[in-house]
mmCIF file of the C-alpha atoms, coordinates in Angstrom:
data_MODEL
# 
_entry.id   MODEL 
# 
loop_
_atom_site.group_PDB 
_atom_site.id 
_atom_site.type_symbol 
_atom_site.label_atom_id 
_atom_site.label_alt_id 
_atom_site.label_comp_id 
_atom_site.label_asym_id 
_atom_site.label_entity_id 
_atom_site.label_seq_id 
_atom_site.pdbx_PDB_ins_code 
_atom_site.Cartn_x 
_atom_site.Cartn_y 
_atom_site.Cartn_z 
_atom_site.occupancy 
_atom_site.B_iso_or_equiv 
_atom_site.pdbx_formal_charge 
_atom_site.auth_seq_id 
_atom_site.auth_comp_id 
_atom_site.auth_asym_id 
_atom_site.auth_atom_id 
_atom_site.pdbx_PDB_model_num 
ATOM 1   C CA . MET A 1 1   ? 52.327 16.344  -0.073  1.00 0.00 ? 1   MET A CA 1 
ATOM 2   C CA . SER A 1 2   ? 51.896 13.409  2.389   1.00 0.00 ? 2   SER A CA 1 
ATOM 3   C CA . ALA A 1 3   ? 48.393 13.303  4.274   1.00 0.00 ? 3   ALA A CA 1 
ATOM 4   C CA . ASN A 1 4   ? 47.562 11.378  7.409   1.00 0.00 ? 4   ASN A CA 1 
ATOM 5   C CA . LEU A 1 5   ? 44.919 8.672   6.561   1.00 0.00 ? 5   LEU A CA 1 
ATOM 6   C CA . THR A 1 6   ? 42.610 7.203   9.191   1.00 0.00 ? 6   THR A CA 1 
ATOM 7   C CA . ILE A 1 7   ? 39.691 5.126   8.939   1.00 0.00 ? 7   ILE A CA 1 
ATOM 8   C CA . ALA A 1 8   ? 36.632 6.827   9.211   1.00 0.00 ? 8   ALA A CA 1 
ATOM 9   C CA . THR A 1 9   ? 33.940 5.908   12.532  1.00 0.00 ? 9   THR A CA 1 
ATOM 10  C CA . PRO A 1 10  ? 30.683 6.635   13.118  1.00 0.00 ? 10  PRO A CA 1 
ATOM 11  C CA . GLU A 1 11  ? 31.267 9.474   15.345  1.00 0.00 ? 11  GLU A CA 1 
ATOM 12  C CA . SER A 1 12  ? 33.804 11.088  12.971  1.00 0.00 ? 12  SER A CA 1 
ATOM 13  C CA . VAL A 1 13  ? 31.451 11.836  9.996   1.00 0.00 ? 13  VAL A CA 1 
ATOM 14  C CA . GLY A 1 14  ? 30.690 15.052  11.150  1.00 0.00 ? 14  GLY A CA 1 
ATOM 15  C CA . SER A 1 15  ? 34.138 16.184  10.914  1.00 0.00 ? 15  SER A CA 1 
ATOM 16  C CA . TRP A 1 16  ? 34.391 15.474  6.952   1.00 0.00 ? 16  TRP A CA 1 
ATOM 17  C CA . LEU A 1 17  ? 30.779 16.017  6.332   1.00 0.00 ? 17  LEU A CA 1 
ATOM 18  C CA . PRO A 1 18  ? 31.827 19.347  4.534   1.00 0.00 ? 18  PRO A CA 1 
ATOM 19  C CA . LEU A 1 19  ? 33.833 17.368  1.830   1.00 0.00 ? 19  LEU A CA 1 
ATOM 20  C CA . PHE A 1 20  ? 31.034 15.317  1.481   1.00 0.00 ? 20  PHE A CA 1 
ATOM 21  C CA . THR A 1 21  ? 28.341 18.163  0.929   1.00 0.00 ? 21  THR A CA 1 
ATOM 22  C CA . ALA A 1 22  ? 30.850 19.791  -1.378  1.00 0.00 ? 22  ALA A CA 1 
ATOM 23  C CA . TYR A 1 23  ? 31.275 16.313  -3.083  1.00 0.00 ? 23  TYR A CA 1 
ATOM 24  C CA . LEU A 1 24  ? 27.458 16.115  -3.861  1.00 0.00 ? 24  LEU A CA 1 
ATOM 25  C CA . ALA A 1 25  ? 27.410 19.922  -4.760  1.00 0.00 ? 25  ALA A CA 1 
ATOM 26  C CA . PHE A 1 26  ? 30.168 19.238  -7.279  1.00 0.00 ? 26  PHE A CA 1 
ATOM 27  C CA . TYR A 1 27  ? 27.586 16.121  -8.891  1.00 0.00 ? 27  TYR A CA 1 
ATOM 28  C CA . GLN A 1 28  ? 25.143 19.148  -8.530  1.00 0.00 ? 28  GLN A CA 1 
ATOM 29  C CA . VAL A 1 29  ? 23.289 17.361  -6.075  1.00 0.00 ? 29  VAL A CA 1 
ATOM 30  C CA . SER A 1 30  ? 21.632 18.881  -2.975  1.00 0.00 ? 30  SER A CA 1 
ATOM 31  C CA . GLN A 1 31  ? 20.656 16.773  0.426   1.00 0.00 ? 31  GLN A CA 1 
ATOM 32  C CA . PRO A 1 32  ? 20.476 18.220  3.703   1.00 0.00 ? 32  PRO A CA 1 
ATOM 33  C CA . PRO A 1 33  ? 23.236 18.182  6.050   1.00 0.00 ? 33  PRO A CA 1 
ATOM 34  C CA . GLU A 1 34  ? 21.201 15.963  8.731   1.00 0.00 ? 34  GLU A CA 1 
ATOM 35  C CA . ALA A 1 35  ? 20.002 13.379  6.352   1.00 0.00 ? 35  ALA A CA 1 
ATOM 36  C CA . CYS A 1 36  ? 23.844 12.881  4.855   1.00 0.00 ? 36  CYS A CA 1 
ATOM 37  C CA . LEU A 1 37  ? 25.540 12.517  8.572   1.00 0.00 ? 37  LEU A CA 1 
ATOM 38  C CA . GLU A 1 38  ? 22.704 10.190  9.438   1.00 0.00 ? 38  GLU A CA 1 
ATOM 39  C CA . TYR A 1 39  ? 23.216 8.004   6.225   1.00 0.00 ? 39  TYR A CA 1 
ATOM 40  C CA . LEU A 1 40  ? 26.728 7.926   6.628   1.00 0.00 ? 40  LEU A CA 1 
ATOM 41  C CA . GLY A 1 41  ? 26.873 7.027   10.079  1.00 0.00 ? 41  GLY A CA 1 
ATOM 42  C CA . GLU A 1 42  ? 24.384 4.438   9.669   1.00 0.00 ? 42  GLU A CA 1 
ATOM 43  C CA . ARG A 1 43  ? 26.160 2.756   6.609   1.00 0.00 ? 43  ARG A CA 1 
ATOM 44  C CA . LEU A 1 44  ? 29.738 3.093   8.736   1.00 0.00 ? 44  LEU A CA 1 
ATOM 45  C CA . ARG A 1 45  ? 27.881 1.663   11.829  1.00 0.00 ? 45  ARG A CA 1 
ATOM 46  C CA . ARG A 1 46  ? 25.808 -1.250  9.891   1.00 0.00 ? 46  ARG A CA 1 
ATOM 47  C CA . ARG A 1 47  ? 29.755 -2.049  8.190   1.00 0.00 ? 47  ARG A CA 1 
ATOM 48  C CA . GLN A 1 48  ? 27.806 -1.458  4.744   1.00 0.00 ? 48  GLN A CA 1 
ATOM 49  C CA . ALA A 1 49  ? 30.669 0.809   3.893   1.00 0.00 ? 49  ALA A CA 1 
ATOM 50  C CA . VAL A 1 50  ? 34.259 2.074   4.494   1.00 0.00 ? 50  VAL A CA 1 
ATOM 51  C CA . ALA A 1 51  ? 35.603 5.471   4.498   1.00 0.00 ? 51  ALA A CA 1 
ATOM 52  C CA . PHE A 1 52  ? 39.214 6.651   4.772   1.00 0.00 ? 52  PHE A CA 1 
ATOM 53  C CA . LEU A 1 53  ? 40.225 10.263  5.284   1.00 0.00 ? 53  LEU A CA 1 
ATOM 54  C CA . ALA A 1 54  ? 43.212 12.238  4.374   1.00 0.00 ? 54  ALA A CA 1 
ATOM 55  C CA . SER A 1 55  ? 43.998 15.005  6.507   1.00 0.00 ? 55  SER A CA 1 
ATOM 56  C CA . VAL A 1 56  ? 46.172 17.734  6.671   1.00 0.00 ? 56  VAL A CA 1 
ATOM 57  C CA . GLY A 1 57  ? 47.124 19.017  10.039  1.00 0.00 ? 57  GLY A CA 1 
ATOM 58  C CA . ASN A 1 58  ? 43.628 18.862  11.803  1.00 0.00 ? 58  ASN A CA 1 
ATOM 59  C CA . ARG A 1 59  ? 42.064 19.435  8.955   1.00 0.00 ? 59  ARG A CA 1 
ATOM 60  C CA . PRO A 1 60  ? 40.227 16.833  6.454   1.00 0.00 ? 60  PRO A CA 1 
ATOM 61  C CA . GLN A 1 61  ? 41.129 17.348  2.802   1.00 0.00 ? 61  GLN A CA 1 
ATOM 62  C CA . GLY A 1 62  ? 39.671 14.160  1.513   1.00 0.00 ? 62  GLY A CA 1 
ATOM 63  C CA . PHE A 1 63  ? 37.750 10.932  1.521   1.00 0.00 ? 63  PHE A CA 1 
ATOM 64  C CA . ALA A 1 64  ? 37.101 7.991   -0.054  1.00 0.00 ? 64  ALA A CA 1 
ATOM 65  C CA . LEU A 1 65  ? 33.749 5.648   0.775   1.00 0.00 ? 65  LEU A CA 1 
ATOM 66  C CA . MET A 1 66  ? 34.070 2.068   -0.614  1.00 0.00 ? 66  MET A CA 1 
ATOM 67  C CA . TYR A 1 67  ? 30.426 -0.106  -0.026  1.00 0.00 ? 67  TYR A CA 1 
ATOM 68  C CA . THR A 1 68  ? 30.876 -3.399  0.080   1.00 0.00 ? 68  THR A CA 1 
ATOM 69  C CA . GLY A 1 69  ? 30.232 -6.548  -1.888  1.00 0.00 ? 69  GLY A CA 1 
ATOM 70  C CA . PHE A 1 70  ? 30.689 -9.687  -2.810  1.00 0.00 ? 70  PHE A CA 1 
ATOM 71  C CA . SER A 1 71  ? 31.719 -11.188 -6.706  1.00 0.00 ? 71  SER A CA 1 
ATOM 72  C CA . SER A 1 72  ? 29.378 -14.789 -7.469  1.00 0.00 ? 72  SER A CA 1 
ATOM 73  C CA . LEU A 1 73  ? 32.114 -15.235 -10.497 1.00 0.00 ? 73  LEU A CA 1 
ATOM 74  C CA . ALA A 1 74  ? 35.409 -14.689 -8.783  1.00 0.00 ? 74  ALA A CA 1 
ATOM 75  C CA . LEU A 1 75  ? 34.017 -15.892 -5.169  1.00 0.00 ? 75  LEU A CA 1 
ATOM 76  C CA . GLN A 1 76  ? 35.345 -13.037 -3.544  1.00 0.00 ? 76  GLN A CA 1 
ATOM 77  C CA . PRO A 1 77  ? 34.754 -9.993  -1.602  1.00 0.00 ? 77  PRO A CA 1 
ATOM 78  C CA . CYS A 1 78  ? 34.300 -6.999  -4.174  1.00 0.00 ? 78  CYS A CA 1 
ATOM 79  C CA . TRP A 1 79  ? 34.207 -3.252  -3.033  1.00 0.00 ? 79  TRP A CA 1 
ATOM 80  C CA . VAL A 1 80  ? 32.602 -0.209  -5.228  1.00 0.00 ? 80  VAL A CA 1 
ATOM 81  C CA . LEU A 1 81  ? 34.538 2.713   -4.980  1.00 0.00 ? 81  LEU A CA 1 
ATOM 82  C CA . HIS A 1 82  ? 31.550 5.039   -5.274  1.00 0.00 ? 82  HIS A CA 1 
ATOM 83  C CA . ASP A 1 83  ? 33.307 8.162   -3.588  1.00 0.00 ? 83  ASP A CA 1 
ATOM 84  C CA . LEU A 1 84  ? 36.694 9.754   -3.960  1.00 0.00 ? 84  LEU A CA 1 
ATOM 85  C CA . PHE A 1 85  ? 36.732 13.751  -3.322  1.00 0.00 ? 85  PHE A CA 1 
ATOM 86  C CA . VAL A 1 86  ? 39.618 16.216  -2.649  1.00 0.00 ? 86  VAL A CA 1 
ATOM 87  C CA . ALA A 1 87  ? 38.808 19.632  -1.645  1.00 0.00 ? 87  ALA A CA 1 
ATOM 88  C CA . PRO A 1 88  ? 39.855 21.850  -4.399  1.00 0.00 ? 88  PRO A CA 1 
ATOM 89  C CA . GLU A 1 89  ? 42.693 23.789  -2.152  1.00 0.00 ? 89  GLU A CA 1 
ATOM 90  C CA . ALA A 1 90  ? 44.264 20.156  -1.911  1.00 0.00 ? 90  ALA A CA 1 
ATOM 91  C CA . ARG A 1 91  ? 44.330 18.898  -5.093  1.00 0.00 ? 91  ARG A CA 1 
ATOM 92  C CA . SER A 1 92  ? 47.441 17.794  -7.432  1.00 0.00 ? 92  SER A CA 1 
ATOM 93  C CA . GLN A 1 93  ? 49.298 17.370  -4.081  1.00 0.00 ? 93  GLN A CA 1 
ATOM 94  C CA . GLY A 1 94  ? 49.255 13.225  -4.227  1.00 0.00 ? 94  GLY A CA 1 
ATOM 95  C CA . ILE A 1 95  ? 45.867 13.342  -1.897  1.00 0.00 ? 95  ILE A CA 1 
ATOM 96  C CA . GLY A 1 96  ? 43.501 11.425  -4.464  1.00 0.00 ? 96  GLY A CA 1 
ATOM 97  C CA . ALA A 1 97  ? 46.482 8.970   -4.882  1.00 0.00 ? 97  ALA A CA 1 
ATOM 98  C CA . GLN A 1 98  ? 47.174 8.099   -1.556  1.00 0.00 ? 98  GLN A CA 1 
ATOM 99  C CA . LEU A 1 99  ? 43.131 7.243   -0.976  1.00 0.00 ? 99  LEU A CA 1 
ATOM 100 C CA . ILE A 1 100 ? 43.032 5.069   -3.576  1.00 0.00 ? 100 ILE A CA 1 
ATOM 101 C CA . GLU A 1 101 ? 46.080 3.426   -2.877  1.00 0.00 ? 101 GLU A CA 1 
ATOM 102 C CA . ARG A 1 102 ? 44.691 2.861   1.215   1.00 0.00 ? 102 ARG A CA 1 
ATOM 103 C CA . CYS A 1 103 ? 41.537 0.996   -0.430  1.00 0.00 ? 103 CYS A CA 1 
ATOM 104 C CA . GLN A 1 104 ? 44.006 -1.035  -2.589  1.00 0.00 ? 104 GLN A CA 1 
ATOM 105 C CA . GLN A 1 105 ? 45.754 -1.957  0.669   1.00 0.00 ? 105 GLN A CA 1 
ATOM 106 C CA . TYR A 1 106 ? 42.417 -2.576  2.499   1.00 0.00 ? 106 TYR A CA 1 
ATOM 107 C CA . ALA A 1 107 ? 41.288 -5.122  -0.106  1.00 0.00 ? 107 ALA A CA 1 
ATOM 108 C CA . ARG A 1 108 ? 44.465 -6.726  0.027   1.00 0.00 ? 108 ARG A CA 1 
ATOM 109 C CA . ASP A 1 109 ? 44.520 -7.268  3.709   1.00 0.00 ? 109 ASP A CA 1 
ATOM 110 C CA . LEU A 1 110 ? 41.068 -8.451  3.748   1.00 0.00 ? 110 LEU A CA 1 
ATOM 111 C CA . GLY A 1 111 ? 42.207 -11.430 1.294   1.00 0.00 ? 111 GLY A CA 1 
ATOM 112 C CA . GLY A 1 112 ? 42.089 -9.874  -2.358  1.00 0.00 ? 112 GLY A CA 1 
ATOM 113 C CA . GLY A 1 113 ? 39.302 -9.091  -4.345  1.00 0.00 ? 113 GLY A CA 1 
ATOM 114 C CA . GLN A 1 114 ? 38.078 -6.602  -6.830  1.00 0.00 ? 114 GLN A CA 1 
ATOM 115 C CA . ILE A 1 115 ? 37.736 -2.713  -6.315  1.00 0.00 ? 115 ILE A CA 1 
ATOM 116 C CA . MET A 1 116 ? 34.997 -1.265  -9.235  1.00 0.00 ? 116 MET A CA 1 
ATOM 117 C CA . LEU A 1 117 ? 34.656 2.497   -9.573  1.00 0.00 ? 117 LEU A CA 1 
ATOM 118 C CA . GLN A 1 118 ? 33.262 4.451   -12.406 1.00 0.00 ? 118 GLN A CA 1 
ATOM 119 C CA . THR A 1 119 ? 33.802 7.821   -13.780 1.00 0.00 ? 119 THR A CA 1 
ATOM 120 C CA . ALA A 1 120 ? 32.347 10.547  -16.443 1.00 0.00 ? 120 ALA A CA 1 
ATOM 121 C CA . HIS A 1 121 ? 33.605 9.830   -19.984 1.00 0.00 ? 121 HIS A CA 1 
ATOM 122 C CA . ASP A 1 122 ? 35.002 13.099  -19.835 1.00 0.00 ? 122 ASP A CA 1 
ATOM 123 C CA . ASN A 1 123 ? 36.867 13.097  -16.906 1.00 0.00 ? 123 ASN A CA 1 
ATOM 124 C CA . GLN A 1 124 ? 40.415 12.024  -18.304 1.00 0.00 ? 124 GLN A CA 1 
ATOM 125 C CA . ARG A 1 125 ? 42.339 13.602  -15.394 1.00 0.00 ? 125 ARG A CA 1 
ATOM 126 C CA . ALA A 1 126 ? 40.823 10.869  -12.784 1.00 0.00 ? 126 ALA A CA 1 
ATOM 127 C CA . GLN A 1 127 ? 40.762 7.958   -15.561 1.00 0.00 ? 127 GLN A CA 1 
ATOM 128 C CA . GLN A 1 128 ? 44.753 8.627   -15.784 1.00 0.00 ? 128 GLN A CA 1 
ATOM 129 C CA . LEU A 1 129 ? 44.957 8.213   -12.008 1.00 0.00 ? 129 LEU A CA 1 
ATOM 130 C CA . TYR A 1 130 ? 43.194 5.266   -12.046 1.00 0.00 ? 130 TYR A CA 1 
ATOM 131 C CA . GLU A 1 131 ? 44.708 3.628   -14.583 1.00 0.00 ? 131 GLU A CA 1 
ATOM 132 C CA . ARG A 1 132 ? 48.469 4.615   -13.203 1.00 0.00 ? 132 ARG A CA 1 
ATOM 133 C CA . LEU A 1 133 ? 47.245 2.913   -10.232 1.00 0.00 ? 133 LEU A CA 1 
ATOM 134 C CA . GLY A 1 134 ? 46.532 -0.369  -11.725 1.00 0.00 ? 134 GLY A CA 1 
ATOM 135 C CA . PHE A 1 135 ? 42.879 -0.010  -12.807 1.00 0.00 ? 135 PHE A CA 1 
ATOM 136 C CA . VAL A 1 136 ? 41.848 -1.372  -16.168 1.00 0.00 ? 136 VAL A CA 1 
ATOM 137 C CA . GLN A 1 137 ? 38.824 -0.449  -18.247 1.00 0.00 ? 137 GLN A CA 1 
ATOM 138 C CA . ASP A 1 138 ? 35.809 -2.623  -18.539 1.00 0.00 ? 138 ASP A CA 1 
ATOM 139 C CA . LYS A 1 139 ? 35.185 -3.191  -22.082 1.00 0.00 ? 139 LYS A CA 1 
ATOM 140 C CA . ALA A 1 140 ? 33.148 -6.193  -21.930 1.00 0.00 ? 140 ALA A CA 1 
ATOM 141 C CA . PHE A 1 141 ? 30.218 -5.257  -19.706 1.00 0.00 ? 141 PHE A CA 1 
ATOM 142 C CA . HIS A 1 142 ? 27.449 -2.297  -20.295 1.00 0.00 ? 142 HIS A CA 1 
ATOM 143 C CA . VAL A 1 143 ? 26.786 -0.382  -17.070 1.00 0.00 ? 143 VAL A CA 1 
ATOM 144 C CA . TYR A 1 144 ? 22.697 -0.192  -16.315 1.00 0.00 ? 144 TYR A CA 1 
ATOM 145 C CA . TYR A 1 145 ? 20.799 1.364   -13.820 1.00 0.00 ? 145 TYR A CA 1 
ATOM 146 C CA . TRP A 1 146 ? 17.519 0.742   -12.649 1.00 0.00 ? 146 TRP A CA 1 
ATOM 147 C CA . SER A 1 147 ? 15.369 3.493   -9.981  1.00 0.00 ? 147 SER A CA 1 
ATOM 148 C CA . SER A 1 148 ? 12.459 2.822   -8.122  1.00 0.00 ? 148 SER A CA 1 
ATOM 149 C CA . GLY A 1 149 ? 11.925 6.307   -8.211  1.00 0.00 ? 149 GLY A CA 1 
ATOM 150 C CA . ALA A 1 150 ? 11.593 6.442   -4.329  1.00 0.00 ? 150 ALA A CA 1 
ATOM 151 C CA . SER A 1 151 ? 14.252 9.124   -2.962  1.00 0.00 ? 151 SER A CA 1 
# 
C-alpha cells in the first residue's frame, strides 16, 4: 500500500495525536493528550524536530518523528529517529518502510549526515526492516542514560 506522506506542522499535531498516544500506550507510558499536543507542537515550532505523517485517504496511519542534532566526529548534522509508529490495522503494508525512507531522503536533501535509532533487543521485526533499509547495528558503543528525575 502506498500512503500519502506529508511533513507535519505544529497545526497538524491534533490530527495525528491519537497515533502518538497509541505509540505511548504501546510502551506502557501515559501522558495527558494536552501535554503531548503542547510538547509536539513546540518541538515542531522551534524546528527541534521534524515529523512525517503517512495517511491513507484522509486518515493518518503512521508517523516518524526525528530530533535534530550534530555530530562532532562527522562534522555533519545527525538525526535521532526517536519515534516510529504505524497503526495496528495498517501494519505489514509497507508504511513503516515508506516513513523511514522519507526520513532518509530528508537527511540527504539537507546535505547528508546520519540517522540513529534504537529498538528493543527482542523486536526482530523492526530490526529486519531497519537492516533492509541500510541501518547497521552499532557494535562499538554502549548506550547509557542519565535522568535528572524531573518529569
